[in-house]
VOPAGU-2260 file (C-alpha; in pm, 1 decimal, decimal comma):
REM VOPAGU-2260
SITE   aa  ch    i         X         Y         Z
SITE  MET   A    0   17176,1   11541,1    8027,2
SITE  SER   A    1   17011,8   11237,1    7898,1
SITE  LYS   A    2   17154,5   10918,2    8073,3
SITE  ALA   A    3   17173,9   10743,5    7718,1
SITE  PHE   A    4   17399,1   11068,2    7585,6
SITE  LYS   A    5   17766,3   11108,4    7723,7
SITE  PHE   A    6   17870,3   11467,7    7686,6
SITE  ASP   A    7   18217,6   11529,3    7528,4
SITE  LYS   A    8   18387,7   11885,8    7523,3
SITE  GLU   A    9   18585,0   11797,7    7184,2
SITE  ARG   A   10   18273,0   11681,0    7035,7
SITE  ALA   A   11   18089,3   11960,0    7144,4
SITE  ARG   A   12   18366,6   12196,1    6998,5
SITE  LYS   A   13   18356,0   12033,9    6675,3
SITE  THR   A   14   17970,6   12044,7    6668,5
SITE  VAL   A   15   18027,9   12437,5    6688,0
SITE  GLN   A   16   18259,0   12423,2    6395,9
SITE  GLN   A   17   18011,3   12249,8    6183,3
SITE  ILE   A   18   17692,9   12410,5    6282,4
SITE  LEU   A   19   17805,5   12790,8    6301,7
SITE  PRO   A   20   17867,2   12826,7    5935,0
SITE  ILE   A   21   17539,8   12668,3    5855,6
SITE  LEU   A   22   17340,6   12885,9    6103,9
SITE  LYS   A   23   17506,1   13187,9    5977,8
SITE  LYS   A   24   17419,7   13121,1    5613,0
SITE  THR   A   25   17080,4   13032,4    5718,3
SITE  TYR   A   26   17011,0   13343,6    5908,9
SITE  PRO   A   27   17248,6   13622,7    5761,6
SITE  GLN   A   28   17022,9   13891,6    5914,6
SITE  ALA   A   29   17014,2   13734,8    6251,0
SITE  ARG   A   30   17018,0   14028,0    6516,4
SITE  ILE   A   31   16860,3   14140,3    6858,0
SITE  ALA   A   32   16482,9   14183,9    6819,7
SITE  LEU   A   33   16487,4   14461,9    7066,6
SITE  GLU   A   34   16503,0   14819,7    6909,4
SITE  PHE   A   35   16735,3   15070,8    7048,7
SITE  GLY   A   36   16953,9   15389,7    6959,4
SITE  ASN   A   37   17203,6   15360,9    7231,1
SITE  PRO   A   38   17347,5   15161,9    7513,2
SITE  LEU   A   39   17072,9   15313,2    7787,2
SITE  GLU   A   40   16789,2   15240,5    7562,3
SITE  LEU   A   41   16909,1   14885,8    7504,5
SITE  LEU   A   42   16968,8   14833,5    7886,9
SITE  ILE   A   43   16599,9   14967,6    7940,6
SITE  ALA   A   44   16443,2   14736,7    7685,6
SITE  THR   A   45   16630,2   14455,7    7809,6
SITE  ILE   A   46   16500,0   14494,0    8160,2
SITE  LEU   A   47   16154,7   14543,4    8012,8
SITE  SER   A   48   16171,3   14217,7    7820,8
SITE  ALA   A   49   16185,4   13994,9    8135,4
SITE  GLN   A   50   15855,3   13792,6    8108,3
SITE  CYS   A   51   15749,1   14005,9    7813,6
SITE  THR   A   52   15766,6   13962,6    7428,7
SITE  ASP   A   53   16027,3   14164,5    7218,0
SITE  ALA   A   54   15711,1   14293,3    7027,9
SITE  ARG   A   55   15535,5   14430,1    7305,4
SITE  VAL   A   56   15863,3   14614,1    7446,0
SITE  ASN   A   57   15933,9   14772,5    7122,3
SITE  GLN   A   58   15572,3   14892,8    7103,4
SITE  VAL   A   59   15628,8   15059,6    7454,1
SITE  THR   A   60   15976,0   15198,6    7378,1
SITE  ALA   A   61   15883,8   15340,5    7079,8
SITE  THR   A   62   15708,8   15631,6    7295,2
SITE  LEU   A   63   15920,2   15587,4    7601,8
SITE  PHE   A   64   16241,3   15652,1    7433,3
SITE  LYS   A   65   16116,6   15989,0    7307,1
SITE  LYS   A   66   16011,2   16078,7    7679,9
SITE  TYR   A   67   16310,4   15976,4    7852,5
SITE  ARG   A   68   16616,5   16042,4    7672,4
SITE  THR   A   69   16894,5   16040,0    7934,7
SITE  ALA   A   70   16976,6   15821,5    8251,4
SITE  LYS   A   71   16897,9   16155,0    8449,1
SITE  ASP   A   72   16537,1   16163,4    8291,3
SITE  TRP   A   73   16483,9   15817,6    8429,9
SITE  ALA   A   74   16665,5   15900,7    8782,2
SITE  ASP   A   75   16467,3   16205,5    8824,9
SITE  VAL   A   76   16092,5   16103,6    8736,2
SITE  GLY   A   77   15869,3   15978,6    9014,4
SITE  ILE   A   78   15855,5   15587,4    9033,4
SITE  HIS   A   79   15484,7   15576,9    8992,9
SITE  GLN   A   80   15497,4   15766,8    8654,6
SITE  ILE   A   81   15759,2   15490,5    8516,7
SITE  GLU   A   82   15510,7   15212,5    8656,5
SITE  GLN   A   83   15231,9   15373,5    8446,3
SITE  ASP   A   84   15431,5   15414,8    8147,9
SITE  ILE   A   85   15576,7   15050,1    8148,0
SITE  LYS   A   86   15270,8   14874,1    8278,0
SITE  SER   A   87   15172,6   14669,9    7983,8
SITE  THR   A   88   15521,5   14511,7    7994,7
SITE  GLY   A   89   15407,3   14310,1    8318,9
SITE  PHE   A   90   15581,2   14302,2    8653,1
SITE  TYR   A   91   15610,4   14672,0    8627,7
SITE  ARG   A   92   15660,5   14766,7    8970,2
SITE  ASN   A   93   15992,2   14566,9    9008,8
SITE  LYS   A   94   16097,7   14675,1    8651,8
SITE  ALA   A   95   16027,6   15041,9    8734,0
SITE  ALA   A   96   16227,2   15013,4    9062,2
SITE  ASN   A   97   16528,0   14844,7    8888,3
SITE  ILE   A   98   16508,7   15108,9    8605,6
SITE  LYS   A   99   16507,0   15418,4    8841,3
SITE  ALA   A  100   16775,8   15268,2    9078,5
SITE  ALA   A  101   16993,1   15155,1    8775,1
SITE  CYS   A  102   16969,5   15502,3    8635,7
SITE  GLN   A  103   17053,6   15667,6    8957,4
SITE  ARG   A  104   17356,7   15473,9    8988,0
SITE  ILE   A  105   17435,4   15544,5    8638,4
SITE  VAL   A  106   17415,7   15915,6    8687,9
SITE  GLU   A  107   17605,9   15912,4    9032,3
SITE  GLU   A  108   17886,2   15668,2    8973,6
SITE  PHE   A  109   17931,9   15649,9    8604,1
SITE  GLY   A  110   17876,3   16012,2    8479,0
SITE  GLY   A  111   17547,1   15939,8    8318,7
SITE  GLN   A  112   17680,3   15680,6    8057,0
SITE  VAL   A  113   17630,7   15323,1    8073,9
SITE  PRO   A  114   17945,4   15151,0    8150,2
SITE  ALA   A  115   18117,9   14923,1    7873,8
SITE  ASP   A  116   18239,6   14674,3    8135,2
SITE  MET   A  117   18099,2   14351,3    8288,4
SITE  ASP   A  118   18174,4   14399,4    8641,8
SITE  LYS   A  119   18032,3   14765,7    8645,0
SITE  LEU   A  120   17720,9   14651,2    8474,5
SITE  LEU   A  121   17651,4   14396,5    8719,0
SITE  THR   A  122   17657,7   14654,1    8999,1
SITE  LEU   A  123   17352,2   14808,6    8841,0
SITE  PRO   A  124   17012,7   14707,9    9009,3
SITE  GLY   A  125   16821,0   14448,0    8794,0
SITE  VAL   A  126   17101,0   14373,9    8575,6
SITE  GLY   A  127   17254,4   13999,6    8573,4
SITE  ARG   A  128   17487,3   13865,1    8314,4
SITE  LYS   A  129   17207,6   13802,8    8032,2
SITE  THR   A  130   17133,5   14165,9    8037,3
SITE  ALA   A  131   17506,3   14288,1    8066,2
SITE  ASN   A  132   17603,5   14051,8    7791,8
SITE  CYS   A  133   17326,9   14174,2    7578,6
SITE  VAL   A  134   17441,8   14525,5    7612,4
SITE  LEU   A  135   17792,2   14454,9    7576,5
SITE  GLY   A  136   17762,1   14247,8    7254,1
SITE  ASP   A  137   17491,0   14448,3    7091,4
SITE  ALA   A  138   17529,0   14821,0    7209,4
SITE  PHE   A  139   17935,7   14811,7    7280,0
SITE  GLY   A  140   18023,2   14545,5    7015,1
SITE  GLN   A  141   18215,1   14346,9    7248,4
SITE  PRO   A  142   18211,9   13969,1    7215,1
SITE  ALA   A  143   17936,2   13831,0    7439,7
SITE  ILE   A  144   17734,6   13522,8    7477,2
SITE  THR   A  145   17371,4   13593,8    7571,1
SITE  CYS   A  146   17221,5   13283,1    7743,9
SITE  ASP   A  147   16843,3   13323,7    7708,9
SITE  THR   A  148   16593,2   13047,3    7716,9
SITE  HIS   A  149   16667,3   12955,2    7344,3
SITE  VAL   A  150   17054,9   12937,6    7372,7
SITE  ILE   A  151   16996,5   12710,1    7685,1
SITE  ARG   A  152   16748,5   12482,2    7514,1
SITE  LEU   A  153   16941,8   12446,4    7179,2
SITE  SER   A  154   17285,5   12405,0    7367,4
SITE  ARG   A  155   17134,2   12101,9    7548,6
SITE  ARG   A  156   16978,1   11952,4    7237,3
SITE  LEU   A  157   17297,3   11996,3    7047,3
SITE  GLY   A  158   17509,9   11844,8    7333,7
SITE  LEU   A  159   17705,9   12154,2    7370,4
SITE  SER   A  160   17711,5   12143,4    7758,7
SITE  GLU   A  161   17579,1   11961,1    8054,0
SITE  ASN   A  162   17453,9   12279,9    8210,7
SITE  LYS   A  163   17133,0   12445,9    8232,0
SITE  ASP   A  164   17238,8   12715,5    8463,8
SITE  PRO   A  165   17274,8   13007,9    8227,8
SITE  GLU   A  166   17599,9   13142,3    8398,3
SITE  LYS   A  167   17762,3   12807,6    8383,4
SITE  LEU   A  168   17655,5   12746,9    8017,2
SITE  GLU   A  169   17796,8   13082,3    7937,3
SITE  PHE   A  170   18133,0   12993,7    8058,8
SITE  ASP   A  171   18093,4   12656,7    7879,3
SITE  LEU   A  172   18029,5   12812,5    7551,3
SITE  GLN   A  173   18302,8   13042,8    7586,2
SITE  GLN   A  174   18550,9   12758,3    7583,6
SITE  ILE   A  175   18411,6   12610,1    7249,1
SITE  VAL   A  176   18290,5   12898,4    7051,7
SITE  PRO   A  177   18559,0   13130,6    6884,4
SITE  ARG   A  178   18556,4   13447,4    7078,7
SITE  GLU   A  179   18500,0   13666,2    6786,1
SITE  GLU   A  180   18174,4   13483,8    6698,0
SITE  TRP   A  181   18019,2   13505,5    7072,6
SITE  THR   A  182   17775,1   13764,4    6985,6
SITE  ASN   A  183   17664,8   13617,5    6636,2
SITE  PHE   A  184   17642,2   13286,8    6791,8
SITE  SER   A  185   17381,7   13405,3    7023,1
SITE  HIS   A  186   17182,0   13580,2    6754,6
SITE  VAL   A  187   17168,4   13258,5    6528,4
SITE  MET   A  188   17107,4   13031,9    6792,3
SITE  ILE   A  189   16812,8   13252,5    6935,5
SITE  THR   A  190   16672,1   13301,8    6576,2
SITE  HIS   A  191   16698,9   12908,7    6518,3
SITE  GLY   A  192   16520,8   12838,8    6824,8
SITE  ARG   A  193   16246,2   13071,2    6725,7
SITE  GLN   A  194   16194,8   12956,4    6397,1
SITE  VAL   A  195   16285,4   12591,6    6403,6
SITE  CYS   A  196   16439,0   12436,7    6700,2
SITE  LYS   A  197   16100,9   12540,3    6917,7
SITE  ALA   A  198   16067,2   12439,4    7286,8
SITE  ARG   A  199   15738,9   12240,7    7190,9
SITE  LYS   A  200   15728,6   12025,1    6844,2
SITE  PRO   A  201   16064,1   12140,2    6720,0
SITE  LEU   A  202   16078,0   12116,8    6338,6
SITE  CYS   A  203   16350,2   11856,8    6303,7
SITE  ASP   A  204   16246,3   11754,7    5967,6
SITE  SER   A  205   16333,6   12097,4    5821,4
SITE  CYS   A  206   16642,5   12170,5    6045,8
SITE  PRO   A  207   16949,3   12296,9    5840,8
SITE  VAL   A  208   17175,3   12130,5    6102,1
SITE  ARG   A  209   16976,3   11805,8    6167,9
SITE  SER   A  210   17268,3   11582,2    6065,7
SITE  TYR   A  211   17482,9   11726,8    6365,2
SITE  CYS   A  212   17214,6   11713,4    6633,9
SITE  PRO   A  213   17249,4   11427,1    6888,9
SITE  ALA   A  214   16897,4   11486,8    6989,7
SITE  ILE   A  215   16802,0   11300,4    6669,8
SITE  GLU   A  216   16949,9   10994,7    6800,4
SITE  TYR   A  217   16886,3   11058,5    7174,5
SITE  PRO   A  218   16537,1   11198,9    7196,4
SITE  GLY   A  219   16575,7   11250,2    7568,4
SITE  LEU   A  220   16773,1   11558,0    7485,0
SITE  LEU   A  221   16451,8   11697,2    7338,8
């Protein structure tokens, strides 16, 4: 954090109480941008989204999810075929290897079904807490905070945490955001980050939570 700004947990908790209703009202349709029909599809889409736009992933999965409908379909197909099918998402070799290995484990250890459990999800190749939280929150309806680049950036600017590390930030946010709001908190923060609180040249003048943002007073947070 900026040296001029002193982090305070209670102030952070109060900031959440102030901004969350405003963000929910501003972005009532906020939801995950990835398109999916079941937990497996969201798992695959999230793996593909690394270093790739959601729009591109949705373009690719529109065809992909008709071709591969089950974890066994992914587990049985040759790795080179997967690479060709997902090539346009970038880093396709690593992604293909992780997808195939994850689906093999899902078939062998979880009866072909994506587990609705953090610890079990983390045993899948290519799955970290960000992907696991995305699947738990959006596919299984469990409270989950997804700390992507937008949530990390906005949490810093709003003075919600001193941590930039996604895992440490996740645990910090869990302490100040009501549990029942975890998933939607991620959605509205991500939407706000994309539309207003951008990485470069944030649109502070049109920000609905401007009056609660310490970055206005402490530019170092930007």
